[in-house]
HTML snippet that shows the backbone in 3Dmol.js (N, CA, C, O; Angstrom):
<script src="https://3Dmol.org/build/3Dmol-min.js"></script>
<div id="view" style="width:600px;height:400px;position:relative"></div>
<script>
const pdb = `
ATOM      1  N   UNK A   1      19.662 -32.239  14.792  1.00  0.00           N
ATOM      2  CA  UNK A   1      18.814 -32.235  13.572  1.00  0.00           C
ATOM      3  C   UNK A   1      17.575 -31.563  14.766  1.00  0.00           C
ATOM      4  O   UNK A   1      17.406 -32.090  15.865  1.00  0.00           O
ATOM      5  N   UNK A   2      16.817 -30.368  14.310  1.00  0.00           N
ATOM      6  CA  UNK A   2      15.840 -29.611  14.999  1.00  0.00           C
ATOM      7  C   UNK A   2      14.592 -30.440  14.824  1.00  0.00           C
ATOM      8  O   UNK A   2      14.306 -30.989  13.760  1.00  0.00           O
ATOM      9  N   UNK A   3      14.041 -30.488  15.652  1.00  0.00           N
ATOM     10  CA  UNK A   3      12.670 -31.548  15.609  1.00  0.00           C
ATOM     11  C   UNK A   3      11.465 -30.804  16.157  1.00  0.00           C
ATOM     12  O   UNK A   3      10.412 -31.396  16.396  1.00  0.00           O
ATOM     13  N   UNK A   4      11.660 -29.222  16.397  1.00  0.00           N
ATOM     14  CA  UNK A   4      10.336 -28.539  16.936  1.00  0.00           C
ATOM     15  C   UNK A   4      10.311 -27.192  16.081  1.00  0.00           C
ATOM     16  O   UNK A   4      11.212 -26.552  15.539  1.00  0.00           O
ATOM     17  N   UNK A   5       9.038 -27.022  16.164  1.00  0.00           N
ATOM     18  CA  UNK A   5       8.822 -25.799  14.532  1.00  0.00           C
ATOM     19  C   UNK A   5       8.962 -24.299  15.632  1.00  0.00           C
ATOM     20  O   UNK A   5       8.890 -24.189  16.856  1.00  0.00           O
ATOM     21  N   UNK A   6       9.198 -23.249  14.482  1.00  0.00           N
ATOM     22  CA  UNK A   6       9.562 -22.247  15.277  1.00  0.00           C
ATOM     23  C   UNK A   6       8.259 -21.531  15.272  1.00  0.00           C
ATOM     24  O   UNK A   6       7.395 -21.636  14.401  1.00  0.00           O
ATOM     25  N   UNK A   7       8.199 -20.570  16.660  1.00  0.00           N
ATOM     26  CA  UNK A   7       7.094 -20.116  16.778  1.00  0.00           C
ATOM     27  C   UNK A   7       6.351 -19.139  15.734  1.00  0.00           C
ATOM     28  O   UNK A   7       7.068 -18.316  15.166  1.00  0.00           O
ATOM     29  N   UNK A   8       5.124 -19.157  15.465  1.00  0.00           N
ATOM     30  CA  UNK A   8       4.513 -18.164  14.013  1.00  0.00           C
ATOM     31  C   UNK A   8       4.695 -17.223  14.337  1.00  0.00           C
ATOM     32  O   UNK A   8       4.738 -16.885  15.520  1.00  0.00           O
ATOM     33  N   UNK A   9       4.917 -16.256  13.031  1.00  0.00           N
ATOM     34  CA  UNK A   9       4.977 -14.756  13.083  1.00  0.00           C
ATOM     35  C   UNK A   9       3.746 -14.001  13.658  1.00  0.00           C
ATOM     36  O   UNK A   9       2.614 -14.449  13.836  1.00  0.00           O
ATOM     37  N   UNK A  10       4.212 -12.782  13.903  1.00  0.00           N
ATOM     38  CA  UNK A  10       3.009 -12.165  14.496  1.00  0.00           C
ATOM     39  C   UNK A  10       2.919 -11.174  13.575  1.00  0.00           C
ATOM     40  O   UNK A  10       3.881 -10.453  13.310  1.00  0.00           O
ATOM     41  N   UNK A  11       1.611 -11.045  12.943  1.00  0.00           N
ATOM     42  CA  UNK A  11       1.086 -10.187  11.833  1.00  0.00           C
ATOM     43  C   UNK A  11       0.043  -8.826  12.788  1.00  0.00           C
ATOM     44  O   UNK A  11      -0.941  -8.857  13.526  1.00  0.00           O
ATOM     45  N   UNK A  12       0.935  -7.768  12.246  1.00  0.00           N
ATOM     46  CA  UNK A  12      -0.101  -6.647  12.760  1.00  0.00           C
ATOM     47  C   UNK A  12      -1.513  -6.334  11.754  1.00  0.00           C
ATOM     48  O   UNK A  12      -1.774  -7.159  10.878  1.00  0.00           O
ATOM     49  N   UNK A  13      -2.159  -5.440  11.882  1.00  0.00           N
ATOM     50  CA  UNK A  13      -3.090  -5.251  11.359  1.00  0.00           C
ATOM     51  C   UNK A  13      -2.790  -4.298  10.049  1.00  0.00           C
ATOM     52  O   UNK A  13      -1.832  -3.528  10.109  1.00  0.00           O
ATOM     53  N   UNK A  14      -3.596  -4.348   8.883  1.00  0.00           N
ATOM     54  CA  UNK A  14      -2.792  -4.065   7.728  1.00  0.00           C
ATOM     55  C   UNK A  14      -2.872  -2.270   7.838  1.00  0.00           C
ATOM     56  O   UNK A  14      -3.955  -1.817   8.206  1.00  0.00           O
ATOM     57  N   UNK A  15      -1.958  -1.465   7.584  1.00  0.00           N
ATOM     58  CA  UNK A  15      -2.206  -0.077   7.400  1.00  0.00           C
ATOM     59  C   UNK A  15      -3.122   0.231   6.487  1.00  0.00           C
ATOM     60  O   UNK A  15      -3.401  -0.387   5.460  1.00  0.00           O
ATOM     61  N   UNK A  16      -3.638   1.345   6.963  1.00  0.00           N
ATOM     62  CA  UNK A  16      -4.662   2.412   6.358  1.00  0.00           C
ATOM     63  C   UNK A  16      -4.193   2.836   4.683  1.00  0.00           C
ATOM     64  O   UNK A  16      -3.046   3.164   4.381  1.00  0.00           O
ATOM     65  N   UNK A  17      -5.126   2.762   3.894  1.00  0.00           N
ATOM     66  CA  UNK A  17      -4.937   3.753   2.509  1.00  0.00           C
ATOM     67  C   UNK A  17      -4.403   4.882   2.930  1.00  0.00           C
ATOM     68  O   UNK A  17      -4.876   5.462   3.908  1.00  0.00           O
ATOM     69  N   UNK A  18      -3.142   5.447   2.125  1.00  0.00           N
ATOM     70  CA  UNK A  18      -2.731   6.898   2.748  1.00  0.00           C
ATOM     71  C   UNK A  18      -3.599   7.711   2.220  1.00  0.00           C
ATOM     72  O   UNK A  18      -4.135   7.289   1.196  1.00  0.00           O
ATOM     73  N   UNK A  19      -3.963   8.915   2.649  1.00  0.00           N
ATOM     74  CA  UNK A  19      -4.595  10.215   2.111  1.00  0.00           C
ATOM     75  C   UNK A  19      -3.951  10.320   0.734  1.00  0.00           C
ATOM     76  O   UNK A  19      -2.907   9.782   0.365  1.00  0.00           O
ATOM     77  N   UNK A  20      -4.798  11.141   0.017  1.00  0.00           N
ATOM     78  CA  UNK A  20      -4.080  11.889  -0.774  1.00  0.00           C
ATOM     79  C   UNK A  20      -4.173  13.342  -0.907  1.00  0.00           C
ATOM     80  O   UNK A  20      -5.233  13.941  -0.727  1.00  0.00           O
ATOM     81  N   UNK A  21      -3.048  13.928  -1.228  1.00  0.00           N
ATOM     82  CA  UNK A  21      -3.243  15.685  -1.319  1.00  0.00           C
ATOM     83  C   UNK A  21      -3.630  15.732  -2.741  1.00  0.00           C
ATOM     84  O   UNK A  21      -3.074  15.188  -3.695  1.00  0.00           O
ATOM     85  N   UNK A  22      -4.897  16.631  -2.710  1.00  0.00           N
ATOM     86  CA  UNK A  22      -6.158  16.892  -3.491  1.00  0.00           C
ATOM     87  C   UNK A  22      -4.938  17.977  -4.655  1.00  0.00           C
ATOM     88  O   UNK A  22      -5.289  18.229  -5.807  1.00  0.00           O
ATOM     89  N   UNK A  23      -3.757  18.417  -4.170  1.00  0.00           N
ATOM     90  CA  UNK A  23      -3.164  19.753  -4.936  1.00  0.00           C
ATOM     91  C   UNK A  23      -2.043  19.485  -5.868  1.00  0.00           C
ATOM     92  O   UNK A  23      -1.499  20.218  -6.693  1.00  0.00           O
ATOM     93  N   UNK A  24      -1.744  17.724  -5.388  1.00  0.00           N
ATOM     94  CA  UNK A  24      -0.841  17.084  -5.964  1.00  0.00           C
ATOM     95  C   UNK A  24      -1.221  16.260  -7.584  1.00  0.00           C
ATOM     96  O   UNK A  24      -2.196  15.513  -7.669  1.00  0.00           O
ATOM     97  N   UNK A  25      -0.716  16.411  -8.246  1.00  0.00           N
ATOM     98  CA  UNK A  25      -0.736  15.673  -9.817  1.00  0.00           C
ATOM     99  C   UNK A  25      -0.517  14.257  -9.261  1.00  0.00           C
ATOM    100  O   UNK A  25      -1.450  13.461  -9.158  1.00  0.00           O
ATOM    101  N   UNK A  26       0.818  13.954  -8.885  1.00  0.00           N
ATOM    102  CA  UNK A  26       1.474  12.513  -8.953  1.00  0.00           C
ATOM    103  C   UNK A  26       0.494  11.535  -7.917  1.00  0.00           C
ATOM    104  O   UNK A  26       0.259  10.336  -8.063  1.00  0.00           O
ATOM    105  N   UNK A  27      -0.063  12.577  -6.676  1.00  0.00           N
ATOM    106  CA  UNK A  27      -1.016  11.974  -5.956  1.00  0.00           C
ATOM    107  C   UNK A  27      -2.191  11.676  -6.775  1.00  0.00           C
ATOM    108  O   UNK A  27      -2.464  10.543  -7.174  1.00  0.00           O
ATOM    109  N   UNK A  28      -2.960  12.857  -7.042  1.00  0.00           N
ATOM    110  CA  UNK A  28      -3.849  12.319  -8.209  1.00  0.00           C
ATOM    111  C   UNK A  28      -4.044  11.041  -9.046  1.00  0.00           C
ATOM    112  O   UNK A  28      -4.890  10.152  -9.148  1.00  0.00           O
ATOM    113  N   UNK A  29      -2.873  11.365  -9.590  1.00  0.00           N
ATOM    114  CA  UNK A  29      -2.737  10.032 -10.597  1.00  0.00           C
ATOM    115  C   UNK A  29      -2.525   8.894  -9.970  1.00  0.00           C
ATOM    116  O   UNK A  29      -3.128   7.967 -10.510  1.00  0.00           O
ATOM    117  N   UNK A  30      -1.758   8.521  -8.821  1.00  0.00           N
ATOM    118  CA  UNK A  30      -1.617   7.519  -8.313  1.00  0.00           C
ATOM    119  C   UNK A  30      -3.259   6.756  -7.549  1.00  0.00           C
ATOM    120  O   UNK A  30      -3.567   5.567  -7.476  1.00  0.00           O
ATOM    121  N   UNK A  31      -3.874   7.729  -7.178  1.00  0.00           N
ATOM    122  CA  UNK A  31      -5.135   7.818  -6.801  1.00  0.00           C
ATOM    123  C   UNK A  31      -6.183   6.806  -7.568  1.00  0.00           C
ATOM    124  O   UNK A  31      -6.870   5.832  -7.259  1.00  0.00           O
ATOM    125  N   UNK A  32      -5.926   7.556  -8.697  1.00  0.00           N
ATOM    126  CA  UNK A  32      -7.051   6.809  -9.986  1.00  0.00           C
ATOM    127  C   UNK A  32      -6.467   5.611 -10.454  1.00  0.00           C
ATOM    128  O   UNK A  32      -7.127   4.744 -11.025  1.00  0.00           O
ATOM    129  N   UNK A  33      -4.887   5.503 -10.169  1.00  0.00           N
ATOM    130  CA  UNK A  33      -4.468   3.859 -10.569  1.00  0.00           C
ATOM    131  C   UNK A  33      -5.307   2.969  -9.289  1.00  0.00           C
ATOM    132  O   UNK A  33      -5.907   1.902  -9.420  1.00  0.00           O
ATOM    133  N   UNK A  34      -5.170   3.597  -8.325  1.00  0.00           N
ATOM    134  CA  UNK A  34      -5.608   2.369  -7.003  1.00  0.00           C
ATOM    135  C   UNK A  34      -7.272   2.406  -7.501  1.00  0.00           C
ATOM    136  O   UNK A  34      -7.733   1.377  -7.996  1.00  0.00           O
ATOM    137  N   UNK A  35      -7.919   3.303  -7.392  1.00  0.00           N
ATOM    138  CA  UNK A  35      -9.274   2.846  -7.828  1.00  0.00           C
ATOM    139  C   UNK A  35      -9.227   2.087  -8.961  1.00  0.00           C
ATOM    140  O   UNK A  35      -9.585   0.934  -8.721  1.00  0.00           O
ATOM    141  N   UNK A  36      -8.947   2.262 -10.028  1.00  0.00           N
ATOM    142  CA  UNK A  36      -8.930   1.316 -11.071  1.00  0.00           C
ATOM    143  C   UNK A  36      -8.715  -0.160 -10.930  1.00  0.00           C
ATOM    144  O   UNK A  36      -9.352  -1.080 -11.442  1.00  0.00           O
ATOM    145  N   UNK A  37      -7.355  -0.200  -9.870  1.00  0.00           N
ATOM    146  CA  UNK A  37      -6.971  -1.629  -9.599  1.00  0.00           C
ATOM    147  C   UNK A  37      -7.868  -1.869  -8.551  1.00  0.00           C
ATOM    148  O   UNK A  37      -8.029  -3.089  -8.591  1.00  0.00           O
ATOM    149  N   UNK A  38      -8.654  -1.348  -7.492  1.00  0.00           N
ATOM    150  CA  UNK A  38      -9.605  -2.060  -6.427  1.00  0.00           C
ATOM    151  C   UNK A  38     -10.657  -2.087  -7.257  1.00  0.00           C
ATOM    152  O   UNK A  38     -11.444  -2.898  -6.768  1.00  0.00           O
ATOM    153  N   UNK A  39     -11.242  -1.499  -8.565  1.00  0.00           N
ATOM    154  CA  UNK A  39     -12.587  -1.752  -9.052  1.00  0.00           C
ATOM    155  C   UNK A  39     -12.368  -2.867 -10.067  1.00  0.00           C
ATOM    156  O   UNK A  39     -13.369  -3.198 -10.703  1.00  0.00           O
ATOM    157  N   UNK A  40     -11.110  -3.565 -10.350  1.00  0.00           N
ATOM    158  CA  UNK A  40     -10.586  -4.850 -11.479  1.00  0.00           C
ATOM    159  C   UNK A  40     -10.491  -5.915 -10.370  1.00  0.00           C
ATOM    160  O   UNK A  40     -10.526  -7.076 -10.778  1.00  0.00           O
ATOM    161  N   UNK A  41     -10.376  -5.729  -9.041  1.00  0.00           N
ATOM    162  CA  UNK A  41     -10.471  -6.452  -7.896  1.00  0.00           C
ATOM    163  C   UNK A  41      -8.624  -7.187  -7.752  1.00  0.00           C
ATOM    164  O   UNK A  41      -8.273  -8.281  -7.309  1.00  0.00           O
ATOM    165  N   UNK A  42      -7.916  -6.221  -8.239  1.00  0.00           N
ATOM    166  CA  UNK A  42      -6.393  -6.389  -8.311  1.00  0.00           C
ATOM    167  C   UNK A  42      -5.994  -5.651  -6.859  1.00  0.00           C
ATOM    168  O   UNK A  42      -5.807  -4.454  -6.640  1.00  0.00           O
ATOM    169  N   UNK A  43      -5.942  -6.591  -6.110  1.00  0.00           N
ATOM    170  CA  UNK A  43      -5.732  -5.672  -4.308  1.00  0.00           C
ATOM    171  C   UNK A  43      -3.927  -5.824  -4.477  1.00  0.00           C
ATOM    172  O   UNK A  43      -3.172  -5.125  -3.801  1.00  0.00           O
ATOM    173  N   UNK A  44      -3.579  -6.534  -5.177  1.00  0.00           N
ATOM    174  CA  UNK A  44      -1.816  -6.715  -5.087  1.00  0.00           C
ATOM    175  C   UNK A  44      -1.341  -5.245  -5.704  1.00  0.00           C
ATOM    176  O   UNK A  44      -0.401  -4.600  -5.241  1.00  0.00           O
ATOM    177  N   UNK A  45      -2.197  -4.814  -6.885  1.00  0.00           N
ATOM    178  CA  UNK A  45      -1.943  -3.325  -7.419  1.00  0.00           C
ATOM    179  C   UNK A  45      -2.209  -2.476  -6.444  1.00  0.00           C
ATOM    180  O   UNK A  45      -1.453  -1.512  -6.323  1.00  0.00           O
ATOM    181  N   UNK A  46      -3.145  -2.604  -5.682  1.00  0.00           N
ATOM    182  CA  UNK A  46      -3.961  -1.825  -4.509  1.00  0.00           C
ATOM    183  C   UNK A  46      -2.998  -1.155  -3.821  1.00  0.00           C
ATOM    184  O   UNK A  46      -2.853   0.059  -3.681  1.00  0.00           O
ATOM    185  N   UNK A  47      -1.977  -2.594  -3.160  1.00  0.00           N
ATOM    186  CA  UNK A  47      -1.186  -2.478  -2.178  1.00  0.00           C
ATOM    187  C   UNK A  47       0.141  -1.746  -2.607  1.00  0.00           C
ATOM    188  O   UNK A  47       0.780  -0.822  -2.104  1.00  0.00           O
ATOM    189  N   UNK A  48       0.296  -2.478  -3.674  1.00  0.00           N
ATOM    190  CA  UNK A  48       1.721  -1.828  -4.255  1.00  0.00           C
ATOM    191  C   UNK A  48       1.533  -0.091  -4.708  1.00  0.00           C
ATOM    192  O   UNK A  48       2.525   0.614  -4.891  1.00  0.00           O
ATOM    193  N   UNK A  49       0.172   0.414  -4.839  1.00  0.00           N
ATOM    194  CA  UNK A  49       0.061   1.683  -5.269  1.00  0.00           C
ATOM    195  C   UNK A  49       0.205   2.609  -4.044  1.00  0.00           C
ATOM    196  O   UNK A  49       0.742   3.713  -3.957  1.00  0.00           O
ATOM    197  N   UNK A  50      -0.495   1.764  -3.017  1.00  0.00           N
ATOM    198  CA  UNK A  50      -0.153   2.321  -1.358  1.00  0.00           C
ATOM    199  C   UNK A  50       1.160   2.802  -1.068  1.00  0.00           C
ATOM    200  O   UNK A  50       1.370   3.866  -0.487  1.00  0.00           O
ATOM    201  N   UNK A  51       2.189   1.887  -1.539  1.00  0.00           N
ATOM    202  CA  UNK A  51       3.524   1.967  -1.027  1.00  0.00           C
ATOM    203  C   UNK A  51       3.681   2.793  -1.726  1.00  0.00           C
ATOM    204  O   UNK A  51       4.204   3.775  -1.199  1.00  0.00           O
ATOM    205  N   UNK A  52       3.392   2.909  -3.080  1.00  0.00           N
ATOM    206  CA  UNK A  52       4.244   3.956  -3.795  1.00  0.00           C
ATOM    207  C   UNK A  52       3.658   5.405  -3.518  1.00  0.00           C
ATOM    208  O   UNK A  52       4.243   6.336  -4.072  1.00  0.00           O
ATOM    209  N   UNK A  53       2.563   5.688  -2.718  1.00  0.00           N
ATOM    210  CA  UNK A  53       1.892   6.918  -2.491  1.00  0.00           C
ATOM    211  C   UNK A  53       2.504   7.029  -0.928  1.00  0.00           C
ATOM    212  O   UNK A  53       2.242   8.195  -0.630  1.00  0.00           O
ATOM    213  N   UNK A  54       2.931   6.647  -0.205  1.00  0.00           N
ATOM    214  CA  UNK A  54       3.429   6.723   0.925  1.00  0.00           C
ATOM    215  C   UNK A  54       4.953   7.078   0.641  1.00  0.00           C
ATOM    216  O   UNK A  54       5.379   8.032   1.293  1.00  0.00           O
ATOM    217  N   UNK A  55       5.798   6.485  -0.193  1.00  0.00           N
ATOM    218  CA  UNK A  55       7.041   6.758  -0.728  1.00  0.00           C
ATOM    219  C   UNK A  55       6.938   8.443  -1.220  1.00  0.00           C
ATOM    220  O   UNK A  55       7.680   9.324  -0.786  1.00  0.00           O
ATOM    221  N   UNK A  56       6.011   8.612  -2.063  1.00  0.00           N
ATOM    222  CA  UNK A  56       6.197   9.949  -2.920  1.00  0.00           C
ATOM    223  C   UNK A  56       5.983  10.895  -1.368  1.00  0.00           C
ATOM    224  O   UNK A  56       6.899  11.615  -0.970  1.00  0.00           O
ATOM    225  N   UNK A  57       4.787  10.779  -0.672  1.00  0.00           N
ATOM    226  CA  UNK A  57       4.517  11.345   0.187  1.00  0.00           C
ATOM    227  C   UNK A  57       5.696  11.971   1.094  1.00  0.00           C
ATOM    228  O   UNK A  57       5.882  13.184   1.185  1.00  0.00           O
ATOM    229  N   UNK A  58       6.306  11.196   1.615  1.00  0.00           N
ATOM    230  CA  UNK A  58       7.618  10.716   2.332  1.00  0.00           C
ATOM    231  C   UNK A  58       8.512  11.770   1.699  1.00  0.00           C
ATOM    232  O   UNK A  58       8.869  12.758   2.340  1.00  0.00           O
ATOM    233  N   UNK A  59       8.885  11.548   0.394  1.00  0.00           N
ATOM    234  CA  UNK A  59       9.911  12.436  -0.379  1.00  0.00           C
ATOM    235  C   UNK A  59       9.745  13.749  -0.317  1.00  0.00           C
ATOM    236  O   UNK A  59      10.684  14.498  -0.047  1.00  0.00           O
ATOM    237  N   UNK A  60       8.412  14.213  -0.583  1.00  0.00           N
ATOM    238  CA  UNK A  60       8.218  15.613  -0.641  1.00  0.00           C
ATOM    239  C   UNK A  60       7.794  16.159   0.911  1.00  0.00           C
ATOM    240  O   UNK A  60       7.655  17.371   1.075  1.00  0.00           O
ATOM    241  N   UNK A  61       7.625  15.368   1.865  1.00  0.00           N
ATOM    242  CA  UNK A  61       7.856  16.372   3.169  1.00  0.00           C
ATOM    243  C   UNK A  61       8.734  16.711   3.825  1.00  0.00           C
ATOM    244  O   UNK A  61       8.544  17.501   4.750  1.00  0.00           O
TER     245      UNK A  61
END
`;
const viewer = $3Dmol.createViewer("view");
viewer.addModel(pdb, "pdb");
viewer.setStyle({}, {cartoon: {color: "spectrum"}});
viewer.zoomTo();
viewer.render();
</script>
C-alpha cells in the first residue's frame, strides 16, 4: 500500500490567443465566436475556439 503522495503536476503558462488571418473567412468567423464567448464570460468556450483556430491554421499551413 502506497502511503506517500505523488509530486504535484507542473503547469506552464497558458498559451496566448492565436492571431487571426484577416483574409480568411473561417478565421474571421472563429474570431467572432471567441469575442462573443469572451463578452459572455464563457472562458471555456474561448479556450475551445482558440484550439479550433490553432487547428485550422495548422491545417492550412
